[in-house]
C-alpha positions as CSV (number, residue, x, y, z in Angstrom):
1,M,68.0,102.9,75.8
2,E,69.9,101.9,79.0
3,D,67.9,99.0,80.5
4,K,68.3,99.9,84.2
5,K,65.9,98.3,86.5
6,V,67.1,100.2,89.6
7,I,68.4,103.8,89.6
8,K,70.4,104.6,92.7
9,I,70.5,107.9,94.6
10,G,73.0,109.4,97.0
11,L,71.5,112.1,99.2
12,M,73.6,114.9,100.7
13,G,71.9,116.3,103.8
14,V,69.1,115.1,106.1
15,G,67.8,118.5,107.3
16,T,64.2,119.7,106.7
17,V,64.4,119.4,102.9
18,G,66.4,116.2,102.8
19,T,63.8,114.6,105.2
20,G,61.0,115.8,102.8
21,V,62.8,114.2,99.8
22,I,63.0,110.8,101.6
23,K,59.3,111.0,102.6
24,V,58.1,111.8,99.1
25,L,60.3,109.1,97.5
26,L,59.1,106.4,99.9
27,K,55.4,107.5,100.0
28,N,55.1,107.6,96.2
29,Q,57.6,105.0,95.2
30,E,55.2,102.8,93.3
31,V,53.8,105.5,91.1
32,I,57.2,107.0,90.6
33,A,58.6,103.7,89.4
34,H,55.8,103.4,86.9
35,R,56.5,107.0,85.6
36,I,60.2,106.2,85.2
37,G,60.1,102.6,84.1
38,A,62.6,101.8,86.9
39,D,62.8,101.7,90.6
40,L,64.5,104.4,92.6
41,E,66.7,103.4,95.6
42,I,68.3,105.6,98.1
43,K,71.6,103.9,98.5
44,R,73.6,106.3,100.6
45,V,72.8,109.3,102.8
46,L,75.5,111.8,103.7
47,D,75.4,113.8,107.0
48,K,78.3,115.1,109.1
49,D,76.4,114.1,112.3
50,I,75.4,110.5,111.9
51,E,74.5,110.1,115.5
52,R,72.0,113.0,115.2
53,V,70.2,111.7,112.1
54,S,70.3,107.9,112.6
55,A,67.1,107.8,114.7
56,K,65.4,110.0,112.0
57,I,66.5,107.6,109.2
58,K,65.1,104.6,111.1
59,E,61.9,106.5,111.8
60,L,61.5,107.3,108.1
61,G,61.8,103.5,107.3
62,L,65.4,103.3,106.0
63,N,68.3,101.2,107.3
64,E,70.8,103.3,109.2
65,S,73.6,101.4,107.5
66,I,73.1,103.7,104.5
67,L,74.4,106.6,106.6
68,T,77.9,108.0,106.0
69,S,79.9,111.1,106.9
70,D,82.4,110.4,104.1
71,V,81.4,112.2,100.9
72,N,83.6,109.9,98.8
73,E,81.3,107.0,99.7
74,L,78.6,108.8,97.6
75,I,80.6,110.4,94.9
76,G,83.0,107.5,94.5
77,D,80.3,104.8,94.4
78,P,80.0,103.6,90.8
79,E,76.5,102.2,91.5
80,I,75.1,105.7,92.5
81,D,73.6,107.4,89.4
82,I,72.1,110.6,90.9
83,I,73.5,112.8,93.6
84,V,70.9,115.0,95.4
85,E,72.5,118.0,97.2
86,V,70.5,119.7,99.9
87,I,73.2,120.7,102.3
88,G,73.1,124.4,101.2
89,G,75.7,127.1,101.1
90,I,78.6,127.6,98.7
91,H,81.3,125.5,100.2
92,P,81.7,122.5,100.3
93,A,78.6,122.1,98.1
94,L,80.4,123.6,95.0
95,E,83.3,121.2,95.3
96,Y,81.0,118.2,95.9
97,I,78.8,118.9,92.9
98,I,81.8,119.5,90.6
99,K,83.3,116.2,91.7
100,A,80.0,114.4,91.2
101,L,79.6,115.8,87.6
102,E,83.2,114.9,86.8
103,K,82.4,111.3,87.8
104,G,79.5,111.4,85.3
105,K,76.7,111.5,87.9
106,S,73.5,113.4,87.4
107,V,73.0,116.1,90.1
108,V,69.9,117.6,91.6
109,T,70.2,120.6,93.8
110,A,68.0,123.1,95.6
111,N,71.0,125.4,96.2
112,K,70.0,128.9,94.9
113,D,73.2,130.6,96.3
114,L,75.4,128.2,94.3
115,I,73.4,128.4,91.0
116,A,73.2,132.2,91.2
117,A,76.9,132.6,91.9
118,H,78.6,129.6,90.2
119,G,76.0,128.5,87.6
120,K,78.4,129.0,84.7
121,E,81.1,126.6,85.9
122,L,78.6,124.1,87.1
123,F,76.9,123.9,83.7
124,E,80.2,123.8,81.9
125,A,81.2,120.8,84.1
126,A,77.8,119.1,83.3
127,S,78.2,119.7,79.6
128,H,81.8,118.6,79.5
129,H,81.0,115.3,81.2
130,Q,77.7,114.9,79.3
131,T,75.5,114.6,82.4
132,D,72.6,116.5,84.0
133,L,72.3,119.4,86.5
134,F,68.8,120.1,87.7
135,F,67.8,122.9,90.0
136,E,64.0,123.4,90.0
137,A,63.9,123.8,93.8
138,S,66.3,126.7,93.8
139,V,63.5,129.2,92.9
140,A,60.1,129.4,94.5
141,G,60.0,126.0,96.3
142,G,57.3,123.8,94.9
143,I,56.3,126.1,92.0
144,P,57.5,124.5,88.7
145,I,58.9,127.7,87.2
146,I,62.4,126.5,86.0
147,Q,61.1,123.5,84.0
148,S,58.3,125.6,82.6
149,M,60.6,128.3,81.3
150,K,63.2,125.9,79.9
151,E,60.7,123.7,78.2
152,S,57.0,124.7,78.1
153,L,57.8,128.4,77.3
154,A,61.0,127.7,75.3
155,G,59.2,128.9,72.1
156,N,58.7,132.4,73.5
157,Q,60.8,135.4,73.7
158,I,60.3,136.4,77.3
159,K,59.6,140.1,77.8
160,Q,59.5,140.3,81.6
161,I,59.3,138.3,84.8
162,M,57.9,139.9,87.9
163,G,57.7,137.8,91.1
164,I,57.2,137.5,94.8
165,V,59.9,134.9,95.5
166,N,60.5,135.3,99.2
167,G,57.9,134.0,101.6
168,T,59.3,135.8,104.7
169,T,59.0,139.3,103.3
170,N,55.6,138.6,101.8
171,F,54.4,137.3,105.2
172,I,55.7,140.5,106.8
173,L,54.2,142.9,104.3
174,T,50.9,141.0,104.4
175,K,50.7,141.3,108.2
176,M,51.7,145.0,108.1
177,T,48.9,145.6,105.6
178,K,46.1,143.6,107.3
179,E,47.0,144.4,110.9
180,K,48.4,147.9,110.4
181,K,51.5,147.1,112.5
182,S,55.1,148.3,112.2
183,F,57.8,146.4,110.4
184,Q,59.6,145.6,113.7
185,E,56.4,144.2,115.4
186,V,55.7,141.9,112.5
187,L,59.3,140.8,112.1
188,E,59.3,139.7,115.7
189,Q,56.0,137.8,115.1
190,A,57.5,136.1,112.0
191,Q,60.5,135.0,114.0
192,K,58.4,133.5,116.7
193,L,56.3,131.6,114.1
194,G,59.4,130.3,112.3
195,Y,58.9,132.3,109.1
196,A,62.0,134.5,109.7
197,E,65.5,133.5,110.9
198,A,67.1,134.9,114.0
199,D,69.3,136.9,111.6
200,P,66.7,137.8,108.9
201,T,69.1,139.9,106.8
202,S,69.1,137.7,103.7
203,D,65.3,137.8,103.5
204,V,64.4,141.3,104.6
205,G,67.4,142.8,102.8
206,G,66.2,141.3,99.5
207,F,69.4,139.2,99.0
208,D,67.5,135.8,98.9
209,A,65.2,137.2,96.3
210,A,68.1,138.6,94.2
211,R,69.7,135.1,93.9
212,K,66.4,133.7,92.6
213,V,65.8,136.5,90.2
214,A,69.3,136.2,88.8
215,I,68.6,132.5,88.0
216,L,65.2,133.3,86.4
217,A,66.7,136.2,84.3
218,S,69.6,134.0,83.1
219,I,67.1,131.4,81.8
220,A,64.6,133.9,80.4
221,F,67.1,136.1,78.5
222,N,69.7,133.5,77.5
223,S,72.4,135.6,79.2
224,R,74.4,135.0,82.3
225,V,73.1,137.1,85.2
226,T,74.7,136.6,88.7
227,D,73.3,137.8,92.0
228,A,76.0,140.5,92.0
229,S,74.4,142.0,88.9
230,V,71.0,142.5,90.6
231,Y,70.1,145.8,92.2
232,V,68.8,145.1,95.7
233,E,66.8,147.0,98.2
234,G,65.0,145.4,101.2
235,I,61.8,146.2,103.1
236,T,63.2,147.6,106.3
237,N,62.2,151.1,105.4
238,I,58.6,150.3,104.6
239,S,56.3,151.8,107.2
240,A,52.6,151.2,108.1
241,L,52.1,154.8,106.8
242,D,53.5,154.0,103.4
243,I,51.2,151.0,103.2
244,A,48.2,153.2,104.2
245,Y,49.0,155.8,101.5
246,A,49.5,153.0,98.9
247,Q,46.0,151.7,99.7
248,E,44.5,155.2,99.5
249,L,46.1,155.6,96.0
250,G,44.9,152.1,94.9
251,Y,48.2,150.2,95.3
252,T,49.6,147.3,97.3
253,I,53.3,147.1,98.4
254,K,55.2,143.9,97.7
255,L,58.9,143.0,97.6
256,L,59.3,142.2,93.9
257,G,61.9,140.6,91.8
258,I,61.8,142.2,88.4
259,A,63.6,141.2,85.2
260,K,62.9,142.9,81.9
261,L,64.3,142.8,78.4
262,E,64.1,146.1,76.4
263,N,66.1,146.8,73.3
264,E,68.2,143.7,73.9
265,E,69.3,145.1,77.4
266,I,68.4,143.5,80.7
267,E,67.2,145.2,83.8
268,V,67.2,143.1,86.9
269,R,66.3,144.3,90.3
270,V,64.7,143.4,93.7
271,H,63.0,146.1,95.8
272,P,59.7,147.1,97.4
273,A,57.2,148.3,94.8
274,M,53.7,149.6,94.6
275,I,51.6,147.6,92.2
276,P,47.9,148.3,91.3
277,S,45.6,146.5,93.8
278,T,43.9,144.9,90.7
279,H,47.1,143.1,89.6
280,P,47.1,139.3,90.3
281,L,50.4,139.6,92.4
282,S,48.7,142.0,94.8
283,A,46.5,139.1,96.0
284,V,49.5,136.8,96.8
285,N,49.6,136.9,100.6
286,D,51.3,135.4,103.6
287,S,54.2,133.1,102.8
288,F,53.0,132.2,99.3
289,N,55.1,132.9,96.2
290,A,54.1,133.8,92.7
291,V,55.9,134.4,89.4
292,F,54.3,136.5,86.7
293,V,55.8,135.9,83.2
294,E,55.1,137.6,79.9
295,G,56.1,136.1,76.6
296,D,55.6,137.2,73.1
297,A,53.5,134.1,72.2
298,V,51.9,133.0,75.5
299,G,51.1,136.5,76.7
300,K,50.8,136.9,80.4
301,T,50.8,133.9,82.8
302,M,51.3,133.4,86.5
303,F,52.7,130.5,88.6
304,Y,51.5,130.4,92.2
305,G,52.1,128.2,95.2
306,R,54.2,127.5,98.3
307,G,57.7,128.9,97.9
308,A,59.4,126.9,100.7
309,G,58.8,124.2,103.2
310,E,59.7,120.6,103.6
311,L,57.3,119.0,101.2
312,P,56.8,121.7,98.6
313,T,60.6,121.9,98.1
314,A,60.8,118.1,98.1
315,S,58.2,118.0,95.5
316,A,60.4,120.0,93.1
317,I,63.5,118.0,94.0
318,V,61.8,114.7,93.4
319,G,60.4,116.0,90.1
320,D,64.0,116.7,89.1
321,I,65.1,113.2,90.3
322,I,62.5,111.7,88.0
323,S,63.7,113.8,85.1
324,A,67.3,112.7,85.7
325,A,66.3,109.1,86.0
326,R,64.3,109.2,82.8
327,N,67.3,110.7,81.0
328,I,69.5,107.9,82.3
329,R,67.1,105.2,81.2
330,F,66.7,106.7,77.7
331,S,70.4,107.7,77.3
332,A,69.4,111.4,77.0
333,R,71.5,113.1,79.6
334,G,72.6,116.6,78.8
335,R,69.4,117.3,76.9
336,L,68.7,120.5,78.9
337,G,72.0,122.3,79.3
338,C,72.8,125.9,80.0
339,T,70.7,128.4,78.1
340,C,73.2,131.3,78.5
341,F,74.5,131.6,75.0
342,E,74.2,135.4,74.7
343,H,75.9,138.3,76.4
344,K,73.4,141.1,76.9
345,R,74.2,144.3,78.7
346,I,72.7,144.7,82.1
347,K,71.3,148.2,82.8
348,P,72.5,150.1,85.8
349,I,69.7,151.1,88.1
350,G,70.0,154.8,87.1
351,E,68.8,154.0,83.6
352,I,65.6,152.1,84.5
353,R,62.4,154.0,83.9
354,T,59.4,153.8,86.2
355,K,57.0,155.8,88.3
356,Y,57.8,156.8,91.9
357,Y,56.1,157.4,95.2
358,L,57.7,160.1,97.3
359,R,56.7,160.9,100.9
360,M,58.2,164.0,102.6
361,V,57.7,166.1,105.7
362,V,57.7,169.8,104.9
363,K,57.0,173.1,106.7
364,D,53.3,174.0,106.6
365,Q,53.7,177.3,104.7
366,P,52.6,178.7,101.3
367,G,54.6,177.9,98.2
368,V,56.2,174.7,99.4
369,L,54.6,172.4,96.9
370,A,55.3,174.9,94.1
371,S,59.0,174.9,95.0
372,I,59.1,171.1,95.1
373,A,57.3,170.9,91.7
374,A,59.7,173.4,90.2
375,V,62.7,171.2,91.2
376,L,61.1,168.1,89.8
377,G,60.2,170.0,86.6
378,N,63.8,171.2,86.2
379,Q,64.9,167.5,86.3
380,N,62.2,166.4,83.8
381,V,60.1,164.8,86.5
382,S,56.3,165.4,86.2
383,I,53.8,164.9,89.0
384,A,50.8,162.5,88.4
385,S,49.1,162.9,91.8
386,V,49.5,164.6,95.2
387,I,48.2,164.1,98.7
388,Q,48.9,166.7,101.4
389,K,48.1,166.3,105.0
390,R,48.9,168.0,108.3
391,I,50.8,165.8,110.8
392,S,51.3,165.8,114.5
393,E,54.6,167.8,114.3
394,E,53.8,171.4,114.9
395,N,53.6,173.6,111.8
396,H,54.5,170.7,109.5
397,A,52.6,168.8,106.8
398,E,53.2,165.6,104.9
399,I,53.3,165.6,101.1
400,V,52.9,162.4,99.1
401,L,53.6,162.5,95.3
402,I,53.3,159.9,92.6
403,T,55.4,160.9,89.5
404,H,55.0,160.0,85.9
405,A,57.5,157.5,84.5
406,V,61.1,158.9,84.6
407,E,64.6,157.6,84.5
408,E,65.9,156.9,88.0
409,H,69.0,159.1,87.8
410,S,66.7,162.2,87.1
411,L,64.6,161.3,90.1
412,K,67.6,160.9,92.4
413,D,69.1,164.2,91.2
414,A,65.7,165.9,92.0
415,I,65.6,164.3,95.5
416,A,69.1,165.5,96.3
417,I,68.1,169.1,95.5
418,I,64.7,168.8,97.3
419,S,66.4,167.5,100.4
420,G,68.4,170.7,100.6
421,L,65.4,173.1,100.4
422,S,64.8,175.1,103.6
423,S,61.1,174.3,103.4
424,V,61.7,170.5,103.4
425,E,62.4,168.8,106.7
426,R,63.1,165.4,105.3
427,V,62.3,163.0,102.5
428,E,60.8,160.0,104.4
429,N,60.7,157.4,101.6
430,V,60.9,156.7,97.9
431,I,59.2,153.6,96.5
432,R,59.1,152.6,92.8
433,V,55.6,152.2,91.3
434,E,55.3,149.4,88.8
435,E,52.3,150.0,86.5
436,T,51.3,147.0,84.3
437,D,49.3,146.9,81.1
């Protein structure tokens, strides 16, 4: 055991999350010290704008002399044991973390973009230099899902993960459902409240969720999954009408991150999905996150909580700092390395098998449904339920179908033919339906 009385930290970034980390470390320093068996000290804080953050540092109760804009003062300081990276983005965070690992320092990061895209090289660097890389806060904020999957559920073969891992889209879909408003109306409301960025593409386009699901799938299935491997669809095409039909049919629409293992092949995707209104995920509302995990031994379990924010994210980061500090004290660094020791095939989206919701506007005339059913049947797509209603457009009706489970390529082939029928004005939307046991 390394008898260190004080373990020193270098913090990169004093934004919202960095501020939260300082608050938690200072507020709970006495109990944290007892849990580690050593004191934690923030020795250096890196920020490119020292003038901007100096007042904040003093207000938090730290001496502004610890501030620096020179990254080498953190990475090159032999007294600093743990580097905490909360600056975000790929560059220069990637270079900073690699350099810190090469110096033998433990690293804690919240950087989902970096882990999803460059996890392989980061873990190789940590392994080569026999140190630690922790990243709990990269997925679902304060929810302890990474540690749970790496340790508490390590005895399981994970069958599937299904999660709501983006608070912005969940807030938008919740408001659309409860207040029966359009996507655009609720997006503007979310931006005013600070739930959505001025450019919300990463969230509403599903890309943020894709990075998180790539990380979870890599851990769950012991195989490298990058965000580029994830099929992604956002929520911009979801209308209040789709939500109303979903409710009528007994479903709720959520943006889901889904990772499954079937026949040693991985399917990994992010898209809007209808789930039964009785499923636990359907009750996860507003900006909350939840991750539903099924393992062969544990069965089904769900992790729920705040997926973002200053203190929830700081909670996860400080938990990782404590783990890193314990490993330093007990000379156990490198204990939890990369779990990607297999090379499983990732299924293309055309091979996934699920049910589908189709909404289309058709001419209000005899035989239309029969002609659509014939096309579907020819592509081996069978119909589970139908709703047909007149709409405000003259001599037109709206048909809503739920299919039985079918491979996606067959459904897409059928839609291409249906779209060309003279009796069909347009196919308005197609949404996957995720039935659960």
